[in-house]
VOMARTOR-865221 format. One line per 8 residues: number of its first residue (from 0); their letters; for each residue y, x, z of C-alpha. Coordinates in steps of 0.02 Angstrom, whole numbers. Example, Ala and Ser with C-alpha at 12.3 -4.5 7.8 and 13.67 -1.06 7.14 Angstrom:
2
0 = as = -225:615:390 ~ -53:684:357
//
This chain:
242
0 = medyaklr = -6348:2868:781 ~ -6266:2956:633 ~ -6174:2848:506 ~ -6256:2932:356 ~ -6173:2818:228 ~ -6000:2873:288 ~ -6054:3055:295 ~ -6112:3044:113
8 = wdmvsqqi = -5947:2970:57 ~ -5851:3105:150 ~ -5965:3239:75 ~ -5931:3179:-102 ~ -5743:3157:-80 ~ -5708:3314:22 ~ -5836:3439:-40 ~ -5873:3386:-220
16 = fargvrne = -5735:3281:-298 ~ -5601:3385:-214 ~ -5670:3541:-299 ~ -5664:3469:-473 ~ -5829:3381:-509 ~ -5781:3225:-607 ~ -5944:3161:-682 ~ -5951:2985:-612
24 = avlsvmrv = -6140:2972:-627 ~ -6161:3129:-521 ~ -6035:3070:-392 ~ -6112:2895:-382 ~ -6288:2957:-357 ~ -6239:3085:-225 ~ -6152:2946:-127 ~ -6320:2857:-117
32 = vprhaflp = -6464:2983:-108 ~ -6506:3010:77 ~ -6491:3199:88 ~ -6544:3195:271 ~ -6714:3124:222 ~ -6758:3291:142 ~ -6737:3388:304 ~ -6846:3402:460
40 = eflrgqay = -6788:3285:598 ~ -6707:3425:700 ~ -6596:3476:553 ~ -6539:3304:494 ~ -6375:3312:589 ~ -6324:3456:474 ~ -6372:3369:311 ~ -6195:3334:248
48 = edrpipia = -6113:3496:299 ~ -6030:3605:167 ~ -6163:3739:160 ~ -6343:3776:111 ~ -6468:3739:249 ~ -6617:3856:276 ~ -6774:3753:306 ~ -6913:3882:303
56 = egltltqp = -6938:4060:244 ~ -6884:4067:62 ~ -6836:3882:59 ~ -6658:3814:71 ~ -6577:3645:43 ~ -6442:3691:-83 ~ -6258:3666:-40 ~ -6202:3492:-99
64 = yvvaymie = -6060:3557:-210 ~ -6178:3677:-299 ~ -6301:3536:-333 ~ -6163:3428:-406 ~ -6089:3571:-509 ~ -6257:3620:-585 ~ -6305:3441:-629 ~ -6134:3407:-704
72 = alglkgge = -6155:3564:-811 ~ -6313:3488:-888 ~ -6205:3354:-968 ~ -6328:3212:-937 ~ -6283:3043:-1012 ~ -6426:2943:-939 ~ -6608:2915:-984 ~ -6652:3097:-1021
80 = kvleigag = -6814:3189:-989 ~ -6772:3329:-867 ~ -6870:3475:-795 ~ -6823:3552:-628 ~ -6892:3721:-575 ~ -6898:3754:-388 ~ -6906:3578:-319 ~ -6909:3631:-136
88 = pgyvaavl = -6899:3475:-25 ~ -6855:3364:-175 ~ -6670:3325:-149 ~ -6608:3393:-316 ~ -6748:3300:-407 ~ -6692:3139:-322 ~ -6512:3164:-380 ~ -6571:3202:-557
96 = agiagqvy = -6682:3047:-552 ~ -6531:2936:-522 ~ -6464:2985:-693 ~ -6612:3039:-800 ~ -6754:2931:-863 ~ -6895:3044:-804 ~ -6890:3202:-698 ~ -7028:3332:-694
104 = aiehigqw = -7010:3451:-547 ~ -7114:3606:-508 ~ -7128:3690:-338 ~ -7226:3851:-311 ~ -7264:3817:-126 ~ -7402:3687:-115 ~ -7351:3619:55 ~ -7174:3584:-4
112 = aeiaattl = -7233:3504:-166 ~ -7330:3380:-59 ~ -7183:3353:60 ~ -7065:3324:-86 ~ -7183:3198:-167 ~ -7201:3103:-2 ~ -7014:3100:33 ~ -6973:3038:-142
120 = idiscrnv = -7095:2895:-120 ~ -7021:2855:50 ~ -6846:2833:-23 ~ -6915:2729:-170 ~ -6875:2860:-301 ~ -7017:2833:-424 ~ -6968:2917:-587 ~ -7006:3092:-526
128 = hirhddgt = -7165:3192:-553 ~ -7198:3339:-436 ~ -7314:3481:-481 ~ -7372:3633:-381 ~ -7370:3781:-500 ~ -7276:3935:-560 ~ -7115:3853:-618 ~ -7067:3994:-734
136 = kgwideap = -7208:3936:-849 ~ -7126:3765:-865 ~ -7225:3606:-897 ~ -7293:3631:-1071 ~ -7389:3466:-1077 ~ -7227:3368:-1057 ~ -7111:3479:-1160 ~ -6990:3473:-1244
144 = fdailvsg = -6853:3424:-1121 ~ -6675:3365:-1144 ~ -6620:3471:-997 ~ -6690:3600:-876 ~ -6617:3644:-707 ~ -6678:3802:-620 ~ -6653:3796:-431 ~ -6683:3981:-401
152 = gapfvpet = -6605:4146:-451 ~ -6697:4233:-594 ~ -6682:4415:-651 ~ -6663:4352:-831 ~ -6666:4187:-925 ~ -6852:4140:-936 ~ -6902:4135:-1119 ~ -7040:4009:-1087
160 = lknqlkpg = -6915:3885:-1018 ~ -6792:3912:-1161 ~ -6930:3867:-1283 ~ -6966:3703:-1192 ~ -6791:3636:-1230 ~ -6764:3509:-1367 ~ -6637:3554:-1503 ~ -6470:3517:-1422
168 = grmvvpvg = -6548:3529:-1248 ~ -6467:3625:-1107 ~ -6533:3733:-965 ~ -6433:3786:-813 ~ -6503:3938:-722 ~ -6437:4067:-597 ~ -6467:4241:-671 ~ -6440:4416:-601
176 = sdpraqel = -6524:4585:-581 ~ -6483:4579:-394 ~ -6583:4442:-304 ~ -6437:4423:-183 ~ -6307:4374:-315 ~ -6314:4283:-482 ~ -6209:4213:-623 ~ -6238:4031:-663
184 = vrvtrlek = -6282:4024:-848 ~ -6293:3874:-965 ~ -6412:3895:-1111 ~ -6402:3774:-1259 ~ -6536:3765:-1392 ~ -6455:3750:-1562 ~ -6524:3649:-1707 ~ -6599:3798:-1799
192 = gqfaeedl = -6692:3869:-1649 ~ -6555:3986:-1593 ~ -6482:3988:-1418 ~ -6304:3997:-1353 ~ -6266:4058:-1176 ~ -6112:4027:-1068 ~ -6070:4103:-899 ~ -6009:3966:-782
200 = adlrfvpl = -5987:4035:-606 ~ -6040:4166:-479 ~ -6159:4106:-344 ~ -6305:4153:-235 ~ -6477:4071:-239 ~ -6647:4100:-161 ~ -6755:4201:-282 ~ -6854:4115:-418
208 = ignqgweg = -7035:4167:-389 ~ -7156:4177:-536 ~ -7215:4267:-690 ~ -7041:4268:-766 ~ -6948:4277:-601 ~ -6959:4391:-449 ~ -7126:4448:-381 ~ -7199:4345:-241
216 = eppepdig = -7353:4251:-184 ~ -7427:4149:-329 ~ -7475:3967:-303 ~ -7648:3935:-233 ~ -7772:3890:-372 ~ -7840:3718:-411 ~ -7706:3618:-322 ~ -7659:3510:-471
224 = aahilpap = -7509:3396:-484 ~ -7443:3270:-359 ~ -7369:3128:-462 ~ -7252:2990:-414 ~ -7282:2836:-520 ~ -7145:2803:-649 ~ -7027:2659:-613 ~ -6841:2623:-638
232 = pavignpp = -6728:2735:-532 ~ -6690:2660:-364 ~ -6538:2763:-316 ~ -6402:2723:-443 ~ -6251:2626:-381 ~ -6108:2631:-258 ~ -6142:2544:-91 ~ -5995:2474:5
240 = rk = -5914:2605:114 ~ -5945:2582:299
//
């Protein structure tokens, strides 16, 4: 049987800390969240490898370092209200939930929205809400947000998402005219409604599908939202190393 606790510690020290991520909240949570739980059984042995893991067509579990880098770039202090676009199997939402107060995550594939919701319940992560919808529209009923993380490459920064940021809020989004390569951009909403943009890094993401993303199959109608009941985060802390 795999020693997942040791593999998580090695992942954080060798893949994440070693490359410059220093936010202790991010490092602590990623030492605890069971990344393997968000993969099918036959892929779990690869969960802590230094690479993205394809799960299904158009769906990938993001490379651990990229997850850490993007979340660190949001500058979370704890207790925030965060929106994630492109929830996939739910791993990034679980990491966010270990820092933020409430996480609202949207996935455009109904099957994976249900899988993410179930997995988050299974690992006792109860401050996440999963919704099946076009993520590029955001979650207007819960806006504004302190931070937005977009887990998919967009052809441009979605205006709808920018407008769902609070003043002072930050969005991190991969942007590029080529769906095979993007620049990671941080957008900050200024106090007077203006926006500042910073280029952070070059990277490659699966395409963001939706009205303000790349063309693709829209979500099926009348699915609604799959909610996980709010409760204190269950994943913060540093377990003893085994």
